[in-house]
C-alpha positions, 0 to 999 in steps of 0.5 A: 157384762154391763157397765157401772153407771156413775150412780154405781148401778149396773146397766145391762146390755140388751141381750142380758136379763139381769144381774144379781150382786153376790159376795162377802167382804172384798170379793164381789160377783155378778150372776148374769142371766141370758135368754137362750133365744138371744144368746146360746151356750156356744156364744157364752163359751166363746165369751168365757174363753176370751175372758180367760185368754185376756186374763192370762195375757194380763188384762184386767177383766171379769173372771168367770167362775165355775159352778159347784158342778164345774160348769161355766154356764148353767142352763135353767128352765123356768116359766119365763123360758130357758136361760143361761146363768154365768157368774163373774167376778167384779173387776176392781177399780173404775172403768177405763176410757179406752179412747186414745189409749194404746195396747200397753196403756190398756194393759196397765190401766194407765190413761194417756194423760198419766202415761 
């Protein structure tokens, strides 16, 4: 996913078309669209598996959310072309500066200066 800028806006990566912020109360989600010409469903499935594995290992990462149909990725045919839509939870807290952190600090979310 893109990263929040200091102003709080999300900066999309080049292969992403857009984000839409969804949610009520404390729960926030991002609906991300990718052009299928730039990123195919197999690549998205690999990303989702990686995120699920990182979550299971205790890392704080966005959690993919299945659609009502039970799919991680929904394919959309539009006048602009074919897109893949994926929903992710927003990770609470601030982005970490990973420079100089070891694996344990990354897992705990503790900067080296605070360790």
